[in-house]
C-alpha positions, 0 to 999 in steps of 0.5 A: 776391150774390158780385161776379164778373168774366169775362174770356172769350177767343173760343177757349179751351183752358180755363176757370178760377176765379180767387180773390183773396188775404186782403188785396186783392180780385178788382180787384187789379192782381195779379189784372187781370195773371194774368187777362190772362196767362190770357187770352193763354195762350187761358184763359177766366177767372172772378173774384169776391170773398168776401163780406168783401171785398164787405162792405168796398167797401161799407161803406168799412171793413177787414173781416178775411178770413171764416173758412174754412168761410164761405170754402169755402162762398162758393168752391163756390157760385161753382163750382156756378153757374158750371158751370151757366152755361156752355155745352156747349163749355166743359163739354167742355174743362179746368176749374181753380179756384185762387187767390192766397195764401189764395185758393189755399189755399181752392181746394186745401181744396176738392178734398182729402179734409179737406173734408166733404162733398165738393162736389157739382162735384167731378167737374168740376174737373180740377185746382187752381193756387196762385200763392203757396201759404201754406204757413205764417203769415208768421214762424210757420213751424212752424204748416204748412198742409199737409193739402190738399196731402197729402190732394188728390184732384185734381192741383195746381200750385203757382207760389211765388216761390222767396223767399216768406216763406210757404214759400221754395224752400228750405222747401218742398223740406222738406215732405212732399206729395202726388205729385200736387202739382208745384211751380214756383219762380219766381227770387227771386220774394216772396209776390206772385212780385214779384222784385227788380231785381237778379235781373234778372227782373221781375214782368211776366215771372214772372206771364207764366211763371206763366200759361204753366205753368198753360196746360200743366197744364191741356193734360194734362187735354185730353179727347180 
């Protein structure tokens, strides 16, 4: 069973599932800070661990991330189980999936035509948010991971540090992405959205800004 943490708010405007990146689990400071920031925007958040991360915790060894098919299977199962567990009030409000880095790539792939078969829960997902999308591996800008952002079947918002080494603002500006993908760049942010002190910004500010942008994105799916 996949480990999960749910941070609910009393009067949510939306609810989301948030997946971690390759090297840190759902309890990492970034993940906790983002969940709190989203809660402050009246968004309920479900976090979970991919299987390899639970295996790390159980056995005390550093296992590498599972391959994409297993990550996709896990995320899909988390979504389907979550949607079965929520009450009718939640079913009527915007529902987004997303993640940090690798987690965002998995989320984007789930709602793209590159993933076969299509998720049975796909119709319940309104959009995807990506916190530091890994457009390419570190120091390998030629190995692009654009397919989920070119063949997406749901709107996507990407919150990216402007100097992210896995896809900077300059690099992303040269990519051909779907018209339903929007990118918001956080000034001087790195792959974890963290800016340098000399920028005049802080990580806390960028996390708050990212949460506000996700909230605005979610509001576009309000069912009248």
